[in-house]
N, C-alpha and C positions, 0 to 999 in steps of 0.2 A: 823434273823430280830426280835427288840425288837417288842412286844407289846404295844402299844398307847392306850390310852383313848380311848372310842368313843368320835365324836363330838356328841350334843345333837343338832338333829334338830329345836328345841326350845329355844326359846332366854329369856335371865335374866325375863323378866315380864311378857312373857306367862308362864312359868313356875312357878312363882309365883302366878298369875291367875289359873293355874291347881291346887296349894296349897289351896289355898284358897276358890275355888267353894269343893273339896273334905275335907273340916274342914266344909261347909253347908251342905254339902250332910251326914255326922257324925252326927250331930246334927238331923239330919232331921232324921235320922235312926235311933239316939237313942229315938225319941222321941216328940220333940218340933215340936212344926207346923213352916212352912216355916218362915211366920213370926218373931218367934219366934230365930228363926235362926241366919235370916239374922240379927237383928237387937245384938245379941251375934254376930257372924262376925261384924258389927257394932263397938262395942264395941270393940273387940279386937285389930282393928284398929288403932281406934286413940287414945290407952290408952297405944299401944306397946308401948316399954323404947329398947332404941337402933335403 
């Protein structure tokens, strides 16, 4: 019996939210304040291509 890809318990939107939160947390761990990290994430989201 061939192995199939496991089904993700997360929707596409939930997966995107998790990734955005991880990006935010990475900025904070890198030394940005929470406000700066949020501004960076907002800037990336507003100015994203494609």
